N, C-alpha and C positions, 0 to 999 in steps of 0.2 A: 431585480428592479429595472423597468424603466421608465425615464424623466426626459420632460421634454422641457426643452429650455426655448423660450419665444423673445429675444430683445428687439431693440426697433427696426434694426433692419438685417438679421438671419434668425435663423428657426433650425435648432437640430434636435434628434434624436439620439438620449445618450441609453447606451445599454450598462446597466452599473455594478460592478460584478463585487461579489464577497469584499474582497480586500477594499473598497471604496472604490478602485478606480475604475477606468466608463473605455467605453468606446464610442465614434460614435456608430451608428446608426440607418439603415435606410426606415420607414415607417412615419406615419405618424399619431398619435395617441388620443382619450380622452379619459378624462378622469375629473380630479380635486383642482386645482389652478391655485396658489400664492402669486399673487401679485405685489409686487416688491418698483419698486422707481427703476422704471426703464428695463426693467425685464419680468419675465413673468416663470414661472415651472407649475409643471401640470407634469402630477404624479401620478402611477396607476393604483386601482381602492384597492387592492391585494398592499396587504401587510409591507413596510419595507423593510428591505434584509440588514440596511445600513441608513443613518443618519440620513436626514434632509439637509442641516446647517450645516455641509460643507460646498454644498450646490447653492446652498445663496451665496454663499464666496463666490462658486463661479460666476453666476450668473454675474454681477457686482466688479469680478474682474473683466469679464465681456465685456461689459460697460464701459466701463474704465479704459479700456484698449480702445475702442471706438473714440472713442474723446480724443486719442493722439494720446495717455499717457501710458506709455511701457511701464514705466515705476511704477506708482501706483499699482497698481494693474498687477506685479509682482507678489507685492503684499499681498492681496487677497490672492492666487495661484496658487501659492509656495509651498504650498501639503501636497500639491497633483505631483507625478513622475511628471520631469520639462521634456518628456520624449510621447508623451500624450496630450499633454498641454499640445505640443509644438507639433503634432498632428492635427489637432482640431483648429488649431488658429487658419495652417497652412487651408482644411477641408474649407474654411470658414473665408478668411480673410486675406487667403494667398501666400502665398512662398515669400516671397517681400518682406510682409509683418510678421512672418514664422521666423523670420530669421535675425529682422529685430527684436523680437525676444528673447530667442538663443542671443543674442549681443549685451542682452538688459541682466542675460539674467547667469552671463558667464566671464563680461564684461568691467562688469557694476558691484554694486558691495553686496551680492547674496550672493558670488558667486567667490572660489576660493581666487590664487593667481593662479590669470588664465594658463591652460595648459596648451601647445602646441600646436593643434587641430581647434581650440576658439581661433588664435593670433590667426591663422587660414583663411578659416572661413568671414571675418571678420575684416581681411581684406581686399577675399572673392566682392564680399560686402557692397563693399564700397567704390570698388570697380563697377559693381553695370545696376544698383538697388540706382532706380526713379526717385528717394522719397527718404530722409530720413527720421524721427520721433525717436524726440529727446527730451531733455525737462533741463532748464539753467541753472546752475551750481552761481553762491557765492554776490544771488540777489539780495541776500539777504543786509548784505553790504552799501545794498544801492536803494535799496527799498523804499525810503523816504522819496526818491525823486520822484518818484508811481505815486504821490499819495497828495490828493488837495485833498483837503478839508475834512482829511479824518476818512477820503474814497481811494478805492484802488483807482486808478484812470486805464490800468494796462488789459485788453478786451478781449475777448478772443476773435482772433482773425487782425487779428492791429498783425503789421506787417512788420518783419523785420533782419536783419543782417547776419551774418556770419564770417568775422574777420578776423587774418590770422595776425598775431603777433608776433612779427618774428626778432623786436628787439625785445620780449618782454623779459627780465632780469631771471625772474623766476621761474619762466618756466618759457625755454622757445620753443614748445608748439604748441604751444594757447590759444584757444577759438576763445574769442569776444564775441559775445551775442545784441544787437545792437538793436537799440529797439527804432520802428520811424522817426518819434521824436526826436532823437539824432541822442540818446543819453541810455549810455550803456544798460545791459538789462541784467549782464554778469558773463557767464562763460559758460561752454561745454565741459561736460566731463569731461577727467584729465584720460582717463583710459581709450578717450576717444579720439582727444585731438592731435594725435600723429598720422593716421588715418586719414583727419578732414585736412592736415594741412598737407598732404600732396596733392589735392585735389586744387587745393588753396594758390598750389605752388605755379599752377597756366591758372588760374581764374582769380577776378577781385573782390568776388565774393562769393557768397551764396546767397542767394534770396530762399528767403522763408515766411511763417505766419505765427502764428500763435494757437496752440488748438484746444489748450487748456485754461482756465484758470482757479483753482483750490487757495483760494484767499483763508480756511480753517488750516492748512497747514502747514507748518512750517518750512520757515519762506525757501529755500534752499527743494522745493518738493510743493513751488503753489505759482509755478508760467512753465507749462509746455508749451514747445512748436516742432512745427515738421518739418525739411532743406531739406529746396529743388539741389540734389544733388546732379543734373542732369539738366542742360542749358533746354 
């Protein structure tokens, strides 16, 4: 079975295997189209060999990735083999974002204790990457500071700064994320902090912006930012 997946930014034709895995292939497709928020799926007229539901999740995951929310994207994409996902993301969005997603899968709560390869790849990523997409944790303890008359004042595009808290008694590698208002939003997740700390030893700060805000998610999954790793 073949499926044509279109987001607002990208288009890809997928060959779906009997096991439910997929391979990007060349070409286009005409058929019946399902329309969702942010993406469409076009399916062959022939009878499907697997259900379409997983590929609705795939489309939704890619939309979240385009919004700069790899953590939420993986919550939708986790049913697919990681190797297939990384190859698809690399083809559509480039190697850097694919590596960012790999880190989310292996250094984040989705993965077990990171193995040597994952740590090595993480070190290489933070040395050469230009951008790093991540969520802000600890926002649940500070969110009331960002509400005014019941409305969240953090917006997509707001400027943020990442600062190393070298004197943090709980974690000397802690990297805090500050909103342009001067209030602390929260922190970069602990598994990433040591890598960012090494960068911040030679920089005063890392500048970035809010890429997405999801008010309906739990607080530690509401605020996503991108940090500029290179000047």
